[in-house]
N, C-alpha and C positions, 0 to 999 in steps of 0.2 A: 728347530725345524724350519726349513725354507720351503715356501710354496711358490711355484712359478706360474705366472699369468693365470689364465682362466681354464686351464686344462686339467687341474687336479694332479699335476705331477709334483709330488713332494719328495724332499730329500732331507734326511736327518744326518748331518755330519758335524764334526767339531770345527771350530774356527781354524785350528791348526791344519786339519785336513784340507779345508777350503783353500787356505793360503798355500798349501803345497801344490795345489792344482792350478794356482793363478799367480804367476810371477813373471818377471821380465825374462825374455828368451823362450825357447821352446818348452812346452809343457807336456808334450805327447807322452814322454816316459813316465812323468808323475801321474798323469791321468790314467795311464795303463796300470800303474801300480795301485792307485786308489780303487780301480775296478776289481782288483783281486781280493780286496778286503771283504770278508763275509758280510759285515754290516752293510756295506755299500752294494755289493753285487745282489744281495737279497732284495734291496729296494729297487735296483734297476730292473730286476727280473719281473717286478710287478707292474712296470710301466706299460701301458697300452701302446702298441706301435702306431696306431692311427692318431692318438692324442699327441704323442711325441712328434710325429711328423707334422701335424697341424701347427703345433707350437713353434717348431723350428722354421716352418714356412714363413712365419711372421718376420723373421730376421732378414729374409731376402738374400741370404748368403749362398744358398744351395739351390740347385735346380731339382726338377721332379725326379730325375734319374738318380741323382745323389741321395735324395731323401728317401728313396726306395730301400736303402740299405739300413735296416734297423740297428745292427751292430754299430755302424758308423754313427747313427743318430744317438745312440746311448753315449758314445764317446763325446760327441759334440755337446750334448745336453749336460753331461757332467762337467765339462770344461766351462761352459757358459755359467752353470750354476755356481761353480767355485768362484768365478769372477764376480757374480752378482752378490754372493754371500760376503766376499771380502770387501767389496765396495760399500755394502750397507753397514758394515761394522767399523 
């Protein structure tokens, strides 16, 4: 299980799944595919929109208007999580 920062956003995925969402080149299709896996979408569905927005705000990569889109935030967070998991292992 991977826990991100101080917001209680947890993700339980395999290393292989994390690696599939974090690689050279565009990862959009792979992240979209991961989001369709029942084990992952159930976890994403439990994330609180405000906690997720606050966590992503710390990256400074998106403005307020962009962070208002919860679906996009789920995509961003899963992609970042895959990168963090891959980097830590």
